[in-house]
Rosetta silent file (secondary structure, phi, psi, omega in degrees, C-alpha in Angstrom):
SEQUENCE: MSDILRAQELKANGERIWNLGRMFNVREGFSGKMTSCLKKFFTQPLTGGPTNGVKVSEEEFERTLDEYYTLRGWNSKGIPKEETLKKLI
SCORE:     score description
SCORE:     0.000 S_00000001
   1 L     0.000  133.268  179.986   -0.001    0.021    0.009 S_00000001
   2 L   -73.271  161.391  176.479    1.386    3.403   -0.919 S_00000001
   3 H   -62.736  -32.549  178.577    1.960    6.101    1.617 S_00000001
   4 H   -67.105  -43.870  177.749   -0.715    8.219   -0.003 S_00000001
   5 H   -65.084  -37.983  179.640   -3.352    5.485    0.341 S_00000001
   6 H   -63.905  -41.712 -179.765   -2.230    4.860    3.864 S_00000001
   7 H   -65.629  -41.495 -179.617   -2.556    8.541    4.751 S_00000001
   8 H   -64.589  -38.434  179.877   -6.050    8.653    3.140 S_00000001
   9 H   -68.484  -43.123  174.586   -7.128    5.592    5.089 S_00000001
  10 H   -58.504  -42.862  177.029   -5.797    7.072    8.349 S_00000001
  11 H   -62.942  -44.954  176.873   -7.698   10.303    7.654 S_00000001
  12 H   -60.424  -42.718  178.051  -10.889    8.450    6.959 S_00000001
  13 H   -64.310  -38.704  177.195  -10.557    6.398   10.148 S_00000001
  14 H   -62.553  -42.911  177.949   -9.978    9.628   12.102 S_00000001
  15 H   -61.879  -45.495  179.439  -13.130   11.109   10.595 S_00000001
  16 H   -59.974  -45.379  179.941  -15.097    7.977   11.548 S_00000001
  17 H   -61.510  -45.768 -175.456  -13.794    8.101   15.131 S_00000001
  18 H   -67.262  -42.312 -179.948  -14.562   11.854   15.507 S_00000001
  19 H   -72.085  -37.619  175.578  -18.109   11.504   14.091 S_00000001
  20 H   -56.565  -46.708  173.639  -18.761    8.367   16.140 S_00000001
  21 H   -57.348  -45.649  178.649  -17.855   10.308   19.264 S_00000001
  22 H   -65.167  -42.616  179.224  -20.057   13.142   18.285 S_00000001
  23 H   -64.694  -31.750  173.726  -23.028   10.831   17.550 S_00000001
  24 H   -63.131  -45.785  175.634  -22.534    9.232   20.993 S_00000001
  25 H   -61.841  -39.009  176.607  -22.799   12.663   22.588 S_00000001
  26 H   -62.113  -48.446 -178.985  -25.917   13.485   20.522 S_00000001
  27 H   -59.339  -34.117 -177.179  -27.459   10.189   21.603 S_00000001
  28 L   -86.751    4.079  172.688  -26.690   11.035   25.229 S_00000001
  29 L    97.309    9.095 -179.941  -28.447   14.431   24.849 S_00000001
  30 L   -89.115  122.775  176.337  -25.617   16.860   24.260 S_00000001
  31 L   -95.179  158.660  179.123  -26.430   19.347   21.532 S_00000001
  32 H   -54.826  -37.885 -176.700  -23.854   21.143   19.481 S_00000001
  33 H   -72.612   -2.963  176.782  -24.706   24.478   20.945 S_00000001
  34 H   -80.555   -9.318  178.678  -23.665   23.098   24.331 S_00000001
  35 L   -76.023  115.416 -173.831  -20.110   23.512   23.016 S_00000001
  36 L  -156.595 -179.410  178.116  -19.014   26.611   24.862 S_00000001
  37 L  -130.208  164.666  174.388  -16.419   28.131   27.078 S_00000001
  38 L   -62.740  143.576 -177.023  -16.410   29.637   30.491 S_00000001
  39 H   -53.146  -33.811 -178.312  -17.535   33.305   30.487 S_00000001
  40 H   -65.343  -21.681  174.687  -14.056   34.384   31.604 S_00000001
  41 H   -57.729  -32.405 -179.492  -12.694   33.153   28.345 S_00000001
  42 H   -91.842  -17.262 -176.554  -14.572   36.056   26.698 S_00000001
  43 H  -106.031  -26.117  176.883  -13.924   38.651   29.289 S_00000001
  44 L  -103.035  135.133  176.799  -10.285   38.143   30.251 S_00000001
  45 L   -64.169  151.233  174.574   -7.410   38.455   27.829 S_00000001
  46 L   -67.805  150.226  178.532   -5.194   35.469   27.159 S_00000001
  47 L  -121.226  138.690  175.550   -1.835   35.454   28.882 S_00000001
  48 L    86.404  155.039  175.234    1.501   34.251   27.592 S_00000001
  49 H    68.166 -169.445 -174.720    2.713   33.232   24.174 S_00000001
  50 H   -68.389  -15.078  179.485    1.912   34.801   20.867 S_00000001
  51 H  -100.862   14.386 -179.000   -1.756   35.444   21.866 S_00000001
  52 L   -55.122  126.891  179.548   -0.857   37.375   24.964 S_00000001
  53 L    89.308  -10.982  177.974   -3.444   40.083   25.566 S_00000001
  54 L   -73.991  134.106  171.833   -5.929   38.786   23.016 S_00000001
  55 L  -112.738  140.899  178.970   -9.604   38.566   23.856 S_00000001
  56 L  -106.462  127.672  177.829  -12.079   36.439   21.904 S_00000001
  57 L   -84.148  152.448  177.968  -15.631   37.735   21.666 S_00000001
  58 H   -60.184  -33.576  177.582  -18.555   35.456   22.030 S_00000001
  59 H   -68.097  -38.369  177.322  -19.706   36.423   18.521 S_00000001
  60 H   -65.886  -40.530  177.940  -16.370   35.504   17.075 S_00000001
  61 H   -62.345  -47.444 -179.516  -16.441   32.167   18.909 S_00000001
  62 H   -62.090  -46.796 -178.530  -19.978   31.402   17.634 S_00000001
  63 H   -60.561  -43.755 -178.991  -19.018   32.357   14.069 S_00000001
  64 H   -70.484  -35.671  177.343  -15.959   30.180   14.203 S_00000001
  65 H   -63.432  -42.372  179.503  -17.913   27.309   15.797 S_00000001
  66 H   -64.120  -41.739  178.495  -20.474   27.485   12.914 S_00000001
  67 H   -62.119  -42.745  176.636  -17.567   27.427   10.391 S_00000001
  68 H   -60.621  -48.353  179.735  -16.067   24.399   12.176 S_00000001
  69 H   -55.548  -44.263  177.852  -19.418   22.574   12.057 S_00000001
  70 H   -62.426  -45.047  177.609  -19.623   23.258    8.301 S_00000001
  71 H   -60.260  -36.745  178.801  -16.093   21.950    7.725 S_00000001
  72 H   -72.481  -18.128 -172.863  -16.898   18.828    9.677 S_00000001
  73 L    80.893   32.626  178.797  -20.086   18.229    7.641 S_00000001
  74 E  -105.905  162.050  174.708  -22.345   18.833   10.661 S_00000001
  75 L   -82.732  179.681 -174.666  -25.490   20.879   10.799 S_00000001
  76 L   -66.316  -12.040  176.270  -25.853   24.164   12.680 S_00000001
  77 L   -94.832    1.148  178.412  -26.602   22.220   15.923 S_00000001
  78 L    82.225   20.918  178.732  -23.319   20.308   15.620 S_00000001
  79 L  -103.224  128.454 -179.090  -24.971   17.065   14.588 S_00000001
  80 E   -57.149  132.147 -179.281  -23.264   15.132   11.789 S_00000001
  81 L   -71.807  156.342 -177.030  -25.344   15.338    8.602 S_00000001
  82 H   -56.788  -43.706 -178.230  -26.679   12.113    7.000 S_00000001
  83 H   -68.550  -28.202  173.433  -24.447   12.507    3.908 S_00000001
  84 H   -63.926  -46.873 -179.017  -21.402   12.949    6.170 S_00000001
  85 H   -68.312  -39.555  178.303  -22.118    9.687    7.898 S_00000001
  86 H   -60.966  -35.907 -177.102  -22.879    7.817    4.630 S_00000001
  87 H   -77.450   -8.255 -179.239  -19.552    8.706    3.152 S_00000001
  88 L   -95.203   -4.825 -177.391  -17.753    7.305    6.199 S_00000001
  89 L   -72.243    0.000    0.000  -19.334    3.848    5.862 S_00000001
């Protein structure tokens, strides 16, 4: 098996694992919008490293979370779409 095929297989397996974990959480009653941070994350600036002094707004976090869900193939509630799950079979 070539390195490219092996890498593609590993990526697909990782996607399966990630989506399976998400579906477990959905089954147990966790919705995607429960993905959040402590309020202090939005009110206190980060300390140390290259992001020292940076504050993230709740709006920016929500926008980024929506973008993440789209990239994952999930709906706006963070639930994997049917077509996403079908392609991982």
